Residue, then its C-alpha position, 0 to 999 in steps of 0.5 A: m635857511p632852507r629857502i636860501v639853500m634851495f635857492v642856491g641849488r636852483c640857481c646852480a641848476f639854472f646856470g647849468l642849464a643856461a650854459l648850454p644855450y649860451q655855448f650854442y649861441l657862441w657856436v652859431r655866431h662865431g663858428e667854433w665851440t667854446a668850452f667852459s669848465p669849472l676850473g676855467e671859470l675859477k681861474k677868472l675869479d683868481r684875478h681877485y683872489h690868489w689861489p695858486w692851486l688853480w694854476y700850478p697844482t702840487d696836490w689833488i692833481g686828479l681833481h684839478q684834471l677832473l675840474d678842467a675836463t668836466p663841462l661847466s653845465l654838467f658840473l653845475i647841475l651835479v652840484a645843484i642836486p645835493i644842494f637842493c636835496a640838503g635844502y629840502l631836508l632842512a625844510g623838513w626838519e624845520e617843519e617838524k621842529n615848528q610842528r613840535r613847537e606848535e603842539a607844545l604851545i597848544s598843550e600849554v594853552n590848553n593846560f592854562m585854560q583847564m586851570r582857569r576853568t577849575e579856578s572859576r568852578d572853585l570860585d563859583q562854589e565858594i560864592e554859592a556856599k557864602e550865599k547859602k550861609q547868608e540865607 
């Protein structure tokens, strides 16, 4: 799970950083700067989903204006940071959990081995006692 979360964070950062060179390419080719905003890209997805808020916001108007004014590259990079940090934290928690599980397993194996040694010693003592009786 942490790998997936970190991968999503890396993808957001990559696409955020890749948007600027793409915009530069369009500017050099066509001579005018093409601005990409998160809201504009979400509106492109609206062809498949129906989100009326994207077109006609009735609440959260400030968020709507913020998403429209923020460059897509900046937005993706800012989104990537907490996602990547969450993946990093999840990886740490998973590692800690695996370490505790491994320590418990090692402890269980050691207890089992100690029990087997004790049984083996007891059995050896019984055999020696029987041999002494027979002599």
